[in-house]
N, C-alpha and C positions, 0 to 999 in steps of 0.2 A: 557554399558553406562547407567547411572542412568537416570530415568525419570526427576529428579529434578537437579538443577544446583549445582555445587561445587563452591568453592571460586575462581576457576580459569577457569572454563569451564561451558557453558550452558548445561542444561540437554537435553535429547532426545525430550521431549515435546516442549520445547522452540525452539529448532533447527528445528523441523518439522513445527511448526507454522510459523517460520521466512521464511523458504525456500518455503513453500506452498504459503505464502503471496506474496513472490517475483514472483513466477510463475504466480499467478493470476494477479498481477499488470502488468506484461509484456503483458499478454493477454488483459487486460483492455486497455492499451495504444494502442495496435495494433487494436483491434476491434473499439475503440473509434475514432482513427484517420481515419481508413478506412471508418467508417460509416459517419463521418463528411464530407469526401471528395466524398462520393458516390452520383451519380446523379440518379441512378436507384432506384426508391422507394422500389421495392421488395428486392433488395440487401441490401439497408439500413436497412429495417426491419429485415432481416436475421442476419445482423451484430449486431443490437440492441438486438435481442433474445439471442445472445451469450454474449454480453457486460453486460447485466443486471445480469445474475447469477454470472458472474465473480465479479462484483461489490458487490453483496450480500455476496459472499464468503469472499471477503476482509473485509467487514464490520463485519461479524460474527467472522472471525479469529482475528480481532483486538479486538473485545469485549472479546473473549476467552483469548487472550494474556493479557489483562488488569486484568481480573478475576484471571488468572493463577498467575500473579505477586502479586496481592493484597492478595490472599487467600491461595496459595499453595507453591509458589516458591519465591526465591529471586535471583536477578541478581548477577553474579559475580562482584567483585569490579573492578573498572577501574585500569589500571596499576598505581602502587604507584608513579612511577617517572614521570607520565604524568603531565604537567603543569596545574595549576588550571583553566586557561582560556580554555584549551582544554576540561577538564572535564565538565565545565559549558556549553561549546558549544555543546558537545556530548549530554548532558541532554536536552538542549534546542531543538536541532534538532530532537531527539526522541519524545519529547513532541509535537513538531510542526507536525511531521509525523502523530502521532495519531490524532491530532486535524484536520488536513487536510483530513484525511480519513473520519472522520465524516462529515465535511463540503461537501466533494465531494459526498459522498453517499447520504446525505440528499438533496443536490441540484439536484442530479440525480433522486431521487424518486419524488421530487417536480416537476421537469421538466415533467416527465411522467404523473403525476396526473394532473397538471395544464394545460398542453397542450392538454389533451384528447387523448394521444397516446396509452393508454392501450388497447383499442379495436383493434387497428392495430397490436399491438405487440402480443396479444394472439389470434387474429383471422385473418380476412382477410380485415378489413376496411382499408381505405386510411390513411396513416400516415400524421398527420398535420405538419405544419412548427414548429419545435421545437424552432427555433431561436426567436419566438415571445414572449416567456415567460422569465421573469427575471432570474429564477433559472438556465436556460441554460447558461447564461453568467457567473453566479457564478461558475457553474460546469466547464466551460472552464478555468476560472482563477484559480480555486482551482487545476485543473489538472496540470496546468503549475507550480504552486507553489510546488505541489508534485514532479514534475520532477526536479525542482531545489533542493529541500530537498534531494531527492534520489541521485542526483549528489554529494551533500555534504557528504552524508552518505557513498556512495561508494568510493568517493575520500579519505575520512578519513580512511576507512578500508584498502585501497591500500597504503596509506601513512604509516600506522602502519605496514603493511606486508612487504613493500619493502624499505622504508626509515628507519623507526625505527627498523625494523627487530625483532619485539617483538612477532611474530607469532599470532597476534590477530585473524586471520581467523580460527585458530585451535579452538578457543573458540566457534566458530559457526559450528564446524564439518568439516572444510576443513583443512586437513593436521594433522600432529602429534603435540601434545602440547609441 
């Protein structure tokens, strides 16, 4: 498989970035939800210590993906027989996913900085109440928006695979083309 994409299939670099991002986002949601529900401060800090590098990884992979698309590779064309409104929706959801990654990451960083939580995360200080800073609310809202966008993205992929039967998932490395 080529590192760059063909007209019908994503290249190995795009596929690796996509699936690594998926893995990190799953870990982000798990650690974020568990941290938010945690009452034990030490356990909450431990979860945040995992959550933060996962978030940094998603942000860096998203930046790499954008640079990859702009400077090195081109995406395969959408199926020619796909209705125009579906093509527009696909582009809008992808753009919104990128945007919400940046909003979620920046609000997470702002939450840590403005709440004064960094000493607790890197050391042994007491974790302040993160809920008292505005970026924490933005972070929670952006996470929910991301979950909704991911549901649309996954739903569309499954629609293509099982309803249209156009083997769209093969473009992302799952199954034969």
